C-alpha positions as CSV (number, residue, x, y, z in Angstrom):
1,M,-24.8,-17.8,45.8
2,T,-24.9,-19.4,49.6
3,I,-26.1,-17.3,52.3
4,A,-24.3,-18.4,55.6
5,P,-26.3,-18.5,58.8
6,P,-27.2,-15.5,60.9
7,P,-24.0,-14.5,62.8
8,S,-25.3,-15.1,66.4
9,T,-25.8,-18.8,65.3
10,M,-22.9,-19.4,63.4
11,A,-20.7,-22.3,64.7
12,T,-17.2,-22.9,63.9
13,G,-17.3,-26.6,64.1
14,H,-14.0,-28.0,63.8
15,D,-12.4,-25.2,62.0
16,N,-9.8,-23.8,64.4
17,R,-8.3,-21.3,62.1
18,P,-8.0,-17.8,63.7
19,H,-11.3,-15.8,62.9
20,A,-11.1,-12.8,60.8
21,I,-14.1,-10.5,60.3
22,V,-14.6,-8.2,57.1
23,I,-17.0,-5.5,57.2
24,G,-18.5,-4.7,53.8
25,A,-18.8,-7.1,50.8
26,G,-17.9,-4.9,48.1
27,F,-14.8,-5.5,45.8
28,G,-12.3,-4.5,48.4
29,G,-13.8,-6.4,51.2
30,L,-14.0,-9.7,49.0
31,A,-10.7,-9.4,47.8
32,A,-9.5,-9.0,51.5
33,A,-11.5,-12.1,52.5
34,I,-9.8,-14.0,49.8
35,R,-6.1,-13.1,50.7
36,L,-6.8,-13.5,54.4
37,G,-8.3,-17.0,53.6
38,A,-5.1,-17.8,51.8
39,R,-3.2,-16.8,54.9
40,G,-4.7,-19.1,57.1
41,Y,-7.7,-17.3,58.4
42,R,-11.5,-18.3,58.7
43,V,-13.0,-15.4,57.3
44,S,-16.8,-14.0,58.0
45,V,-17.7,-11.2,55.5
46,L,-20.6,-9.0,57.2
47,E,-22.7,-7.0,54.7
48,R,-25.5,-4.8,55.8
49,L,-27.4,-5.0,52.5
50,E,-29.5,-7.5,51.3
51,Q,-26.7,-8.7,48.7
52,P,-22.8,-8.5,48.3
53,G,-21.2,-5.9,46.2
54,G,-21.7,-2.7,47.6
55,R,-21.6,-0.4,44.7
56,A,-21.2,-3.1,42.4
57,A,-24.7,-4.4,43.1
58,R,-27.1,-5.6,40.9
59,F,-30.8,-5.1,40.2
60,R,-33.5,-6.5,38.1
61,Q,-36.5,-4.7,37.3
62,D,-39.3,-5.5,34.7
63,G,-36.9,-8.0,32.8
64,F,-34.0,-5.6,32.7
65,T,-30.5,-6.4,34.5
66,F,-28.4,-3.4,35.8
67,D,-25.2,-2.9,37.2
68,A,-25.9,-0.5,40.0
69,G,-22.1,0.9,39.9
70,P,-18.6,0.4,38.4
71,T,-18.7,-0.9,34.8
72,I,-15.2,-0.4,33.2
73,V,-13.1,-3.3,33.9
74,T,-9.5,-2.5,33.6
75,A,-6.1,-4.7,34.5
76,P,-7.9,-7.9,34.9
77,F,-4.9,-9.3,36.2
78,V,-5.4,-7.9,39.6
79,F,-8.6,-10.0,39.8
80,E,-7.0,-13.0,38.0
81,E,-4.3,-13.1,40.8
82,L,-7.1,-13.8,43.4
83,W,-8.2,-16.9,42.1
84,E,-4.4,-17.9,41.5
85,L,-4.1,-17.4,45.1
86,C,-6.8,-20.3,45.3
87,G,-5.2,-22.6,42.7
88,Q,-8.0,-22.0,40.4
89,R,-8.6,-19.9,37.2
90,M,-10.9,-17.0,36.9
91,A,-12.3,-17.9,33.3
92,D,-14.0,-20.9,35.1
93,D,-16.3,-18.4,37.0
94,V,-16.1,-15.4,35.0
95,T,-15.9,-14.6,31.4
96,L,-14.1,-11.4,30.3
97,T,-14.7,-9.8,27.0
98,R,-12.2,-7.1,25.6
99,L,-14.2,-4.3,24.1
100,D,-13.4,-2.4,20.8
101,P,-13.6,0.5,21.1
102,F,-12.9,1.2,24.6
103,Y,-15.5,3.8,24.7
104,T,-16.5,6.8,22.3
105,L,-16.4,10.3,23.1
106,R,-18.8,12.4,21.8
107,F,-18.3,16.4,21.7
108,A,-21.0,19.2,22.1
109,N,-20.8,19.8,18.3
110,G,-21.3,16.0,17.5
111,D,-17.8,15.2,16.6
112,T,-16.6,11.7,18.1
113,F,-13.2,10.4,19.6
114,S,-13.1,6.5,19.4
115,V,-10.4,4.8,21.7
116,N,-9.0,1.8,21.5
117,A,-5.4,0.1,21.8
118,D,-4.5,0.3,17.8
119,D,-1.7,2.7,17.5
120,A,-2.9,3.6,13.8
121,H,-6.2,4.0,14.5
122,M,-5.6,6.3,17.4
123,K,-3.1,8.5,15.3
124,Q,-6.0,8.7,13.0
125,Q,-8.2,9.9,15.6
126,I,-6.0,12.3,16.9
127,A,-5.2,13.6,13.4
128,K,-9.1,14.2,12.6
129,F,-9.0,17.0,15.4
130,N,-5.5,18.3,14.8
131,P,-2.7,16.4,12.6
132,A,0.0,18.8,14.4
133,D,-0.9,17.0,17.8
134,V,0.4,13.6,16.5
135,P,3.9,13.6,17.6
136,G,2.5,15.2,20.8
137,Y,0.5,12.4,21.6
138,E,3.2,9.8,21.0
139,R,5.4,11.8,23.4
140,Y,2.3,11.7,26.0
141,L,2.1,8.0,25.7
142,V,5.7,7.8,26.8
143,E,5.1,9.9,30.0
144,S,1.8,8.0,30.6
145,E,3.9,4.7,30.9
146,R,6.3,6.3,33.1
147,C,3.6,7.5,35.3
148,F,2.3,4.0,35.2
149,Q,5.5,2.6,36.2
150,T,5.9,5.2,39.1
151,G,2.1,5.3,40.5
152,F,1.1,1.8,39.5
153,V,4.0,-0.7,39.5
154,G,5.8,1.2,42.0
155,M,3.0,2.4,44.7
156,I,-0.3,0.4,44.0
157,D,0.2,-2.5,46.2
158,K,2.8,-1.0,48.7
159,P,1.5,0.3,52.2
160,Y,2.7,3.8,53.3
161,S,2.2,3.7,57.0
162,T,5.3,5.9,57.8
163,I,6.3,9.1,56.7
164,G,9.9,7.3,55.6
165,A,7.7,5.1,53.0
166,M,6.4,8.6,51.8
167,L,9.8,10.1,51.5
168,R,11.1,7.2,49.6
169,A,8.3,7.8,47.1
170,L,8.9,11.6,46.9
171,P,11.8,11.1,44.3
172,G,9.7,9.4,41.7
173,L,6.6,11.6,42.2
174,A,8.9,14.7,41.8
175,L,10.6,13.3,38.7
176,R,7.1,12.9,37.2
177,R,6.0,16.4,38.3
178,A,3.1,14.8,40.4
179,D,2.3,18.2,41.7
180,R,1.1,19.0,38.1
181,S,-2.6,18.1,37.3
182,V,-3.5,15.6,34.7
183,H,-4.9,18.4,32.6
184,K,-1.6,20.4,32.7
185,L,0.4,17.3,31.7
186,V,-1.8,16.7,28.6
187,G,-1.7,20.1,27.7
188,K,2.1,20.3,27.7
189,Y,1.9,17.7,24.8
190,I,-1.5,18.5,22.9
191,R,-2.8,21.7,21.5
192,D,-6.3,21.0,20.7
193,E,-8.7,21.5,23.3
194,R,-11.1,18.9,22.8
195,L,-8.1,16.4,22.7
196,R,-7.0,17.8,25.7
197,M,-10.5,16.9,27.4
198,A,-10.4,13.4,25.9
199,L,-7.1,12.5,27.3
200,S,-7.5,14.3,30.7
201,F,-11.1,13.3,31.9
202,H,-10.2,10.0,33.4
203,P,-9.7,11.0,36.8
204,L,-13.4,11.4,37.1
205,F,-13.6,7.7,36.9
206,I,-11.9,7.7,40.2
207,G,-13.5,10.7,41.9
208,G,-10.7,13.2,40.6
209,N,-11.3,16.6,39.2
210,P,-8.6,16.4,36.1
211,L,-8.0,20.2,36.7
212,R,-6.1,19.4,40.0
213,A,-5.8,15.4,40.3
214,S,-1.8,14.9,40.2
215,G,-0.8,14.1,36.6
216,V,0.6,10.7,37.9
217,L,-3.0,9.5,37.1
218,S,-2.4,9.9,33.6
219,L,-1.2,6.3,34.1
220,I,-4.6,5.5,33.2
221,S,-4.0,6.0,29.5
222,Y,-1.3,3.5,29.5
223,L,-3.4,0.9,31.7
224,E,-6.1,1.0,29.1
225,R,-3.9,0.7,26.0
226,E,-1.7,-2.0,27.5
227,Y,-4.3,-4.4,29.3
228,G,-7.6,-3.1,27.5
229,V,-10.9,-2.4,28.8
230,H,-13.2,-5.3,29.6
231,Y,-16.8,-6.4,30.2
232,A,-17.9,-9.3,32.5
233,T,-20.6,-11.5,30.7
234,G,-23.8,-10.8,33.1
235,G,-22.5,-7.4,34.3
236,T,-19.9,-6.3,36.5
237,H,-21.6,-8.0,39.5
238,S,-20.6,-11.4,38.1
239,I,-17.2,-10.7,39.4
240,I,-18.7,-10.2,42.7
241,E,-20.5,-13.7,42.5
242,G,-17.1,-15.3,41.4
243,L,-15.3,-13.8,44.5
244,V,-18.2,-14.9,46.9
245,K,-17.6,-18.4,45.3
246,L,-14.0,-18.4,46.0
247,I,-14.3,-17.3,49.7
248,E,-16.9,-20.2,50.3
249,R,-14.5,-22.6,48.5
250,Q,-11.9,-21.5,51.1
251,G,-14.2,-22.3,53.9
252,G,-15.2,-18.8,54.5
253,S,-18.7,-17.1,54.6
254,V,-20.5,-14.1,53.3
255,I,-23.3,-13.1,55.3
256,T,-26.0,-10.4,54.3
257,N,-28.4,-8.4,56.3
258,A,-25.7,-8.3,58.9
259,E,-25.1,-4.7,59.9
260,V,-22.1,-3.7,62.2
261,T,-22.8,-1.1,64.7
262,S,-19.4,-0.8,66.3
263,I,-15.9,-2.5,66.3
264,D,-14.9,-3.7,69.6
265,V,-11.6,-2.6,71.2
266,E,-10.0,-4.1,74.0
267,A,-6.7,-2.6,75.2
268,S,-6.4,-0.7,71.9
269,T,-6.8,-3.7,70.0
270,A,-9.8,-4.8,67.9
271,S,-11.3,-7.4,69.3
272,G,-14.3,-8.4,67.2
273,V,-17.5,-6.4,66.1
274,T,-21.1,-5.7,67.4
275,L,-24.3,-6.3,65.4
276,K,-27.3,-4.1,65.1
277,S,-29.2,-7.4,66.4
278,G,-27.0,-7.0,69.7
279,A,-24.8,-10.0,69.0
280,S,-20.8,-9.8,69.6
281,L,-18.5,-11.6,67.2
282,P,-14.9,-12.1,68.5
283,A,-12.0,-12.1,65.9
284,R,-8.1,-11.8,65.9
285,V,-8.2,-9.3,62.8
286,V,-11.0,-6.7,61.6
287,V,-10.9,-5.6,58.3
288,S,-13.4,-2.5,57.2
289,N,-14.4,-2.2,53.6
290,A,-16.9,0.7,54.8
291,D,-16.5,4.0,54.0
292,T,-13.6,5.5,56.2
293,G,-15.5,8.4,57.6
294,W,-18.1,6.1,58.7
295,T,-15.7,3.4,60.0
296,Y,-13.8,6.2,62.2
297,S,-16.9,8.1,63.2
298,R,-19.5,5.6,63.6
299,L,-17.8,2.1,64.1
300,L,-15.0,3.4,66.0
301,G,-16.9,6.5,67.4
302,H,-16.7,5.5,70.9
303,K,-13.2,5.3,71.0
304,L,-10.9,8.5,71.6
305,R,-9.2,8.9,68.1
306,K,-5.7,10.6,67.8
307,R,-5.8,11.3,63.9
308,W,-9.1,10.6,62.4
309,T,-11.1,12.6,64.7
310,D,-14.7,13.6,63.8
311,R,-13.1,17.3,62.7
312,K,-10.5,15.9,60.6
313,I,-13.0,13.7,58.7
314,N,-15.3,16.4,58.1
315,K,-12.6,18.6,56.9
316,A,-11.0,16.2,54.3
317,R,-12.0,16.9,50.6
318,Y,-14.4,14.2,49.2
319,S,-15.0,13.3,45.6
320,M,-17.9,14.2,43.7
321,S,-21.2,12.3,43.8
322,L,-23.3,11.0,40.9
323,F,-26.8,11.1,39.8
324,V,-27.6,7.8,37.9
325,W,-30.6,7.2,35.8
326,Y,-31.1,3.2,34.9
327,F,-33.4,2.8,32.4
328,G,-34.6,0.1,29.8
329,T,-36.1,0.6,26.5
330,R,-38.5,-1.2,24.1
331,R,-36.3,-0.7,21.0
332,K,-32.6,-1.3,20.5
333,Y,-30.1,1.6,19.6
334,D,-27.7,-0.5,17.6
335,D,-25.4,2.5,16.7
336,I,-24.6,3.2,20.3
337,D,-21.3,1.7,21.9
338,H,-20.9,-0.3,25.1
339,H,-19.3,2.9,26.6
340,T,-19.9,6.6,25.4
341,V,-18.9,9.7,26.9
342,L,-20.9,12.7,26.2
343,M,-18.9,16.0,26.7
344,G,-21.0,18.9,27.6
345,P,-20.1,22.7,25.9
346,R,-17.9,23.5,29.0
347,Y,-15.1,21.6,30.5
348,D,-13.1,24.0,33.2
349,G,-16.4,25.6,34.2
350,L,-18.2,22.5,34.9
351,L,-15.6,20.8,36.8
352,S,-15.3,23.9,38.9
353,D,-19.4,23.8,39.6
354,I,-19.3,20.4,40.6
355,F,-16.0,20.2,42.7
356,D,-15.4,23.9,44.1
357,R,-18.7,25.9,43.7
358,K,-20.8,22.7,44.4
359,I,-23.8,23.7,42.5
360,L,-26.4,21.9,40.0
361,A,-25.4,23.5,36.8
362,D,-27.6,23.8,33.8
363,D,-25.2,21.9,31.6
364,F,-23.8,18.6,32.2
365,S,-21.3,16.0,30.8
366,L,-22.4,12.4,30.6
367,Y,-21.4,8.7,30.6
368,L,-23.6,6.3,28.9
369,Y,-23.5,2.7,29.6
370,R,-25.0,0.2,27.2
371,P,-24.2,-3.4,28.4
372,T,-26.5,-4.9,25.7
373,A,-24.0,-3.7,22.9
374,T,-22.2,-6.7,24.2
375,D,-24.5,-8.9,26.3
376,P,-27.9,-9.2,25.0
377,S,-29.0,-11.1,28.2
378,M,-28.9,-7.7,30.0
379,A,-32.5,-7.1,28.6
380,P,-35.4,-8.8,27.1
381,D,-35.2,-9.8,23.3
382,G,-35.4,-6.6,21.1
383,C,-34.5,-4.3,23.9
384,D,-31.8,-2.2,25.4
385,S,-30.7,-1.9,29.0
386,F,-28.9,1.4,29.8
387,Y,-27.7,3.5,32.6
388,V,-26.6,7.4,32.5
389,L,-24.1,8.9,34.9
390,S,-24.0,12.6,35.5
391,P,-21.1,13.6,38.2
392,V,-22.8,16.1,40.7
393,P,-21.8,17.6,43.7
394,N,-21.5,15.8,46.8
395,L,-23.8,16.8,50.0
396,D,-21.5,19.6,50.7
397,G,-23.7,21.5,48.0
398,N,-27.1,22.8,49.0
399,I,-29.2,20.9,46.4
400,D,-32.5,19.5,47.4
401,W,-32.5,16.2,45.6
402,Q,-35.8,15.1,46.5
403,S,-37.3,18.0,44.6
404,M,-34.7,18.2,41.9
405,S,-34.1,14.6,41.0
406,E,-37.1,14.2,38.5
407,P,-36.5,17.3,36.7
408,Y,-32.8,16.6,36.3
409,R,-33.7,13.3,35.0
410,K,-36.0,15.0,32.4
411,R,-33.4,17.3,31.3
412,I,-30.9,14.3,30.8
413,E,-33.6,12.6,29.0
414,K,-34.4,15.5,26.7
415,F,-30.6,16.0,25.7
416,L,-30.2,12.1,24.8
417,A,-33.4,12.0,22.9
418,S,-32.2,15.2,20.8
419,T,-28.5,13.8,20.3
420,I,-28.3,10.0,20.3
421,L,-31.1,8.2,21.5
422,P,-34.0,9.6,19.1
423,D,-37.6,9.3,20.7
424,L,-36.2,8.0,23.9
425,P,-39.2,9.5,26.3
426,N,-41.6,7.2,24.1
427,Q,-39.2,3.9,24.4
428,I,-38.6,3.8,28.0
429,V,-40.2,0.6,29.6
430,T,-38.5,0.8,33.2
431,S,-36.8,3.5,35.1
432,K,-35.0,4.1,38.5
433,L,-32.8,6.8,40.0
434,L,-29.8,7.1,42.2
435,T,-28.6,10.4,43.8
436,P,-26.2,11.4,46.2
437,I,-28.7,10.8,48.9
438,D,-28.5,7.2,48.2
439,F,-24.8,7.0,48.6
440,R,-25.2,8.7,51.8
441,D,-28.0,6.6,53.6
442,R,-27.7,3.5,51.5
443,L,-24.0,3.2,51.0
444,L,-22.8,5.2,54.2
445,S,-20.8,7.1,52.2
446,T,-19.6,10.6,54.1
447,K,-21.6,13.7,52.2
448,G,-22.6,11.2,49.8
449,N,-19.3,10.9,48.0
450,A,-19.1,8.7,45.2
451,F,-15.5,7.4,45.5
452,G,-14.0,8.3,49.0
453,M,-11.4,11.2,49.4
454,E,-10.7,13.3,46.4
455,P,-7.4,11.9,44.9
456,I,-5.3,15.4,45.2
457,L,-1.7,15.3,46.0
458,T,-2.5,16.1,49.5
459,Q,-4.8,13.1,50.2
460,L,-2.5,10.5,48.5
461,A,-0.5,7.5,50.0
462,W,0.4,8.4,53.5
463,F,-1.9,11.4,53.5
464,R,-4.9,9.0,53.3
465,P,-6.5,7.0,56.0
466,H,-3.8,3.8,56.3
467,N,-4.2,0.2,55.4
468,A,-3.1,-0.9,58.8
469,S,-5.2,1.5,61.2
470,E,-3.4,4.6,63.1
471,E,-6.0,4.2,65.8
472,V,-6.4,0.6,66.6
473,S,-4.2,-2.6,66.6
474,N,-5.2,-5.3,64.3
475,L,-7.8,-3.1,62.4
476,F,-7.1,-2.9,58.9
477,I,-8.9,-0.7,56.1
478,V,-9.6,-1.7,52.5
479,G,-11.5,0.2,49.6
480,A,-11.6,3.6,48.0
481,G,-11.1,5.5,51.2
482,T,-7.5,4.0,51.9
483,H,-4.5,3.7,49.8
484,P,-4.4,3.4,46.7
485,G,-7.7,5.0,46.2
486,A,-10.9,4.6,44.2
487,G,-11.3,2.3,40.8
488,L,-11.4,-1.2,40.7
489,P,-7.7,-1.7,40.2
490,G,-7.0,0.6,43.1
491,V,-9.7,-0.8,45.4
492,V,-8.7,-4.7,44.8
493,S,-5.1,-3.9,45.0
494,S,-5.7,-2.1,48.6
495,A,-6.4,-5.9,49.8
496,K,-3.2,-7.0,48.5
497,I,-1.4,-4.4,51.0
498,L,-2.9,-6.7,53.6
499,D,-0.3,-9.3,52.7
500,K,2.4,-6.9,54.0
501,V,0.5,-5.3,57.2
502,V,-1.7,-8.4,58.5
503,P,0.3,-11.2,60.5
504,H,-0.2,-14.4,59.2
505,A,-2.6,-16.4,60.9
506,S,0.2,-18.9,62.5
507,V,1.0,-15.9,64.7
508,F,-2.6,-16.6,66.7
509,A,-2.2,-20.4,66.4
C-alpha cells in the first residue's frame, strides 16, 4: 500500500476540499475516512503505529502469517456498502469465503457442538445434547430475530446524542426485556446447561459478560445464521488493505508512524491536531478512532471537560482483556476447524473470576483460530498457523503479566496438547505473545481493555461516549468505545453514524 509523505510536508496541491483528520487507522477510522471522502472531504488518516489496522494488524514471523486481532467476519454487507459508496465492488479487492461450520464448540468432557446455518443440522446438534430442547431452540431463534430487528436494524447506525433519542428506543428495549442477560434469555428456552453455554457465550466476542450483557445481544445468533461467518483470504487484515486502497482512490491518505499528541481546540471547536513531531495540522473536522478513554484524558487532556472527566473515565466499567498466543507448527492438524471454542469446566465461576474478581483462574476457556484450515497461504507448505485466545481480566486486576505470561502460555500449551493438538510442544516452529500490557502500551487502551467499555445496559447507546463529542464541536468518535460498540459490524457501523452527525463538506466551502 502507499505510504503518504510525512504530515509536516504534506501539500494539498489543487485539492480545495475541506480537510478532515481521522486519528487511528483501525476499522472504525478507515470506514470513517471513506464516508467522509464520499461526503466531499479531503481526508488524512493518522496512525501512530507502523501499519494500519489497529487491533486488526498483521505480522509475519518465520514464514507464517498471523492476524493480530479480529478473525470472525459477520454481516459482510456493512463492508460492501463502503465499496458501493465509491461505485466499486468489494469482491474486486477482497475475497470472502463463507465457512461451514461457522465454528465448533468443544466441552470439557470432549463433546462437540458444530454451528452452521442449516436448520436440520442445528436441530440434530441440539438433540444430541437434549432432544427436549429442540422446540425451545426454535422459539429462541424467533426471539433472536426480534432482538436483531430491535438492536441491529433499529439501533446500530443511529446516533444517540440526546436523552430524547434514548427515550424513543426504550419501548423496543423494554419489549425485548433488555434488562435480562443473554444467559437468562437463553435459559428461558433451553434446559441443558451446555446448550445454554453454546447459545449465550457470544457477548465475549464483543467484550461482554454473558451473565449480565443485555439479552438484546442474542441478536448475534440470528446475525450468524442469516448472513454467515466469513473468512477473508490472506486474513482479516486483507480487508484493511482494501479499505486503504479505497481511501487512496478517493484522494485521501493513510499516514503511518504519525502519532497525535493532542486535539487542537479553538473556541470550543476542534480545529486540527498536533503531532509528536511538533507539527500542527489544521482540519475542519476531527474524528478519533483512538480508545475513548485515551481520546478524552490524553488528546483532550488540556481542555476542561464536563462529562468525560478523568474521574468518570476511570470509574467506567471496561471489557475484559485478552491473552493471545500466536504459534506456527511444522505439521498440519487437519481435523481442527477454522474456528474452535474450547469451553472450560466452569462457566459462571470463570466469568466471575474474569469480570468481577479479576483474578487469573486455574482453568480457562479458549478460542482457537486455524486460518490454514481455509487458506494454506497463511503458513509454509505442510504447516499450520494458529492463535489461541484466552479471556483474562483487564488491568484493574493485580496480575504480574511479566512473570505470569510464560507460565500461563505453558498451561495453555499443555491443555491443547492433551486435548486436540497432540505433541504440540514438539511441533512449534514460531511463537509470539500478546498480553493486557500490550493492549495498554501498544494500543493505548484504558486499563488494557480489549473491547472498550463493557456492553452492560447502563453503558449502551446514549450512556456511551457519543459519536458527536459532548465536549468539543466538530469532534467525532468512532470505534468500539462509542455507539454501537465493539465487534466488526458495530465498529464499522459507528462510522455510518457520521453521515447523520457530520456536516457535509459543502458547509465549509
